[in-house]
C-alpha positions in Angstrom: 118.3 207.8 35.6 120.6 210.7 36.1 123.0 211.7 33.4 125.8 209.2 33.1 129.4 210.4 32.9 131.6 209.9 29.9 133.6 206.6 30.2 137.0 206.6 28.7 139.9 204.3 29.4 142.9 204.0 27.2 146.2 203.1 29.0 149.4 203.9 27.3 150.3 200.2 26.7 147.2 200.0 24.5 148.4 202.7 22.1 151.7 200.8 21.9 149.8 197.5 21.3 147.9 199.0 18.4 151.2 200.0 16.8 152.6 196.5 17.4 149.4 194.9 15.9 149.8 197.1 12.8 153.5 196.0 12.4 152.7 192.3 13.0 149.6 191.9 10.8 151.8 191.3 7.7 153.2 188.2 9.5 149.8 186.5 9.8 147.3 184.9 7.4 144.2 185.7 9.3 142.8 187.1 12.5 141.1 185.5 15.4 138.9 188.0 17.2 137.6 187.0 20.6 134.4 188.7 21.8 132.3 188.2 24.9 129.2 186.1 24.1 127.2 188.3 26.5 128.0 191.5 24.6 128.9 190.5 21.1 128.6 194.1 19.7 130.0 196.0 22.7 133.0 193.8 23.0 133.9 194.4 19.3 136.9 196.7 18.8 136.0 199.1 16.0 139.7 199.8 15.3 140.1 196.2 14.2 138.1 196.7 11.0 140.6 199.4 9.9 143.6 197.4 11.1 142.7 194.1 9.6 141.6 195.3 6.2 141.0 192.3 3.9 142.5 189.7 6.2 140.1 186.7 6.8 138.6 186.9 10.3 137.4 184.2 12.7 135.1 185.5 15.5 135.1 183.5 18.7 132.3 184.3 21.1 133.8 183.3 24.5 132.0 182.6 27.8 129.0 181.1 26.0 128.1 179.3 29.3 127.3 182.8 30.7 125.1 183.9 27.8 121.5 183.2 26.9 121.6 180.2 24.5 118.8 181.4 22.2 120.4 184.8 21.9 123.8 183.2 21.1 122.2 181.4 18.2 120.7 184.7 16.9 124.0 186.5 17.2 125.9 183.7 15.4 123.4 183.9 12.5 123.6 187.6 12.4 127.4 187.7 12.4 127.6 185.0 9.8 125.2 186.9 7.5 127.8 189.6 7.5 130.3 187.2 6.1 132.2 186.1 9.2 133.0 182.6 10.4 131.8 182.4 14.0 132.3 179.9 16.8 130.7 180.2 20.3 132.9 178.5 23.0 133.3 177.8 26.7 137.1 178.4 26.7 137.5 176.5 30.0 135.5 173.4 29.3 135.1 172.9 25.6 137.5 170.7 23.6 137.7 172.9 20.6 141.2 172.5 19.1 140.0 170.5 16.1 137.0 172.8 15.6 139.4 175.7 15.6 141.8 174.2 13.1 139.0 173.2 10.8 137.5 176.7 10.9 140.9 178.2 10.3 141.5 176.0 7.2 138.0 176.9 5.9 138.5 180.6 6.0 142.0 180.3 4.6 141.1 177.8 1.9 142.0 180.1 -1.0 145.5 180.7 0.5 146.0 176.9 1.0 144.9 176.2 -2.6 147.2 178.8 -4.0 150.2 177.2 -2.2 149.2 173.8 -3.5 148.9 175.1 -7.1 152.4 176.5 -6.8 153.7 173.1 -5.6 154.4 174.5 -2.1 153.8 172.2 0.8 151.2 174.1 2.9 152.9 175.5 6.0 151.2 176.1 9.4 148.6 178.9 9.2 149.4 181.9 11.3 146.8 183.8 13.2 146.8 186.9 15.3 144.6 186.6 18.4 143.1 189.9 19.4 140.2 191.5 21.2 139.4 193.9 24.1 140.6 193.1 27.6 139.2 190.3 29.7 137.3 188.5 26.9 139.4 185.3 27.4 142.4 185.6 25.1 144.9 184.3 27.6 142.6 181.5 28.7 142.2 180.6 25.0 145.9 180.5 24.4 146.7 178.5 27.5 144.0 175.9 27.0 145.3 175.2 23.4 148.9 175.2 24.4 148.2 173.0 27.4 150.6 175.1 29.5 150.6 178.6 31.0 151.8 180.3 27.9 149.9 183.5 28.7 149.3 185.3 32.0 145.7 185.3 33.0 143.6 187.3 35.4 139.9 188.2 35.7 140.7 191.8 35.2 141.7 193.9 32.2 145.1 194.9 31.1 147.1 191.8 32.1 148.7 190.8 28.8 151.1 193.6 27.7 153.4 192.0 25.2 153.3 190.0 22.0 154.2 186.2 21.9 154.0 183.3 19.4 152.3 180.1 20.4 152.8 177.0 18.2 149.8 174.6 18.0 151.1 171.4 16.4 151.8 171.6 12.7 148.6 173.2 11.6 148.4 176.5 13.4 150.6 179.2 15.0 149.0 181.9 17.1 150.3 185.4 17.9 148.8 186.6 21.2 148.4 190.3 21.6 147.4 192.6 24.4 143.8 193.7 24.7 143.2 196.9 22.8 140.3 199.2 23.5 139.5 202.2 21.4 140.3 205.7 22.7 136.7 206.9 23.0 133.3 205.3 23.5 130.9 206.9 21.0 128.0 205.1 22.7 128.2 205.4 26.5 126.0 202.3 27.0 128.8 200.3 25.5 131.1 201.6 28.2 128.7 200.6 31.0 128.2 197.1 29.6 132.0 196.6 29.4 132.5 198.0 32.8 129.8 195.8 34.2 131.4 192.6 32.8 134.9 193.6 33.9 136.6 194.8 30.6 137.2 198.2 32.1 139.0 198.8 35.4 136.6 199.4 38.3 138.4 202.7 39.1 136.9 204.2 35.9 133.2 204.0 37.0 131.6 203.6 40.4 129.8 200.5 41.7 126.8 202.7 42.3 126.6 203.7 38.6 127.1 200.1 37.4 124.5 198.7 39.8 121.9 201.4 38.9 122.6 200.8 35.2 122.3 197.0 35.5 119.2 197.1 37.6 117.4 199.4 35.2 118.4 197.3 32.2 117.2 194.1 33.9 113.9 195.7 35.0 113.3 196.6 31.3 114.7 193.5 29.6 114.8 190.6 32.0 112.9 191.3 35.2 112.6 187.6 36.0 116.3 187.5 36.7 115.7 189.8 39.6 112.5 188.3 40.9 113.8 184.7 40.6 117.2 185.4 42.1 116.2 187.7 45.0 112.5 186.8 45.5 111.5 190.4 45.4 108.8 192.5 43.6 110.0 194.9 41.0 109.6 198.5 42.0 109.0 201.6 39.9 112.6 202.9 40.0 116.0 201.0 40.0 117.1 202.3 43.4 113.8 201.2 45.0 114.3 197.7 43.5 117.9 197.6 44.8 116.6 198.5 48.2 114.2 195.5 48.1 117.3 193.4 47.5 119.0 195.0 50.4 116.1 194.2 52.7 116.0 190.5 51.6 119.8 190.1 51.9 120.0 192.0 55.2 122.2 194.7 53.9 121.3 197.1 56.7 123.3 199.3 59.0 121.5 200.7 62.1 118.2 200.3 60.2 119.4 202.1 57.1 120.4 200.5 53.7 124.1 199.7 53.5 124.4 201.2 50.0 128.1 200.4 49.6 127.6 196.7 50.4 124.4 196.5 48.3 125.9 198.0 45.1 129.1 196.0 45.3 127.3 192.7 46.0 124.8 193.3 43.2 127.5 193.9 40.6 129.5 190.9 42.0 126.4 188.7 41.6 126.1 189.7 38.0 129.8 189.0 37.3 129.6 185.6 39.0 126.5 184.7 37.0 124.3 184.3 40.0 121.4 185.9 38.1 121.6 183.2 35.4 122.8 183.3 31.8 122.2 186.8 30.4 123.0 188.3 27.0 123.1 192.1 27.5 122.5 193.0 23.9 119.8 192.1 21.4 120.6 191.4 17.8 
């Protein structure tokens, strides 16, 4: 493949959100970090380690329905070996309120015990919900609150302010805007996040995303291409994409309609038409 350009996207409201998170961390007992189950490492925000410090952390892997089940089990085992509590969820369909509260009490057990020893009636645990854009934070908040407490959209950068959400007497959540770090040290991380919609499409072209995704699939999961499009894998990504164009009829006056091909291929991936795929190995 030709040299990829450097991907950087750090809107001004994200810098502000980082400052707000630093100011509000002292108000919470632990942090709920939401990551995308399809890219558990790429969807991690490296700034969080520095920001959170010693606060307990619960990692929620969202969109588990879109990820490879066997790979999800491997990722959970790996992350738990690092000392994290991890839950994989389908934020739209799973009924996970009790599961979440139990996990919250588990990771905050020492804090709860300390309150009891002091004769203090345990108050509701307070958690900050954070993560990069478009991993499902607002969907998570809304499904728990049973109302539209947070604005949602299948694009990054929608939540831009802080708000408290009370979940019965056990848990209070502080929703925060998605925060990405200022620079991607690994450009492949940028491409994965762009492919799955965590970076605005204006930052990277559909051609680049389609070529990246096609090459990755050819190397790691070729059956997703052959089963979905009924094609034979070619030597180069562009040639494979052209086979898809022929099958789908993306032709204009006998030539490949590249614009339609690249857009539709990325759209197919985002809509899970190639099946459940985890884009990172443990």
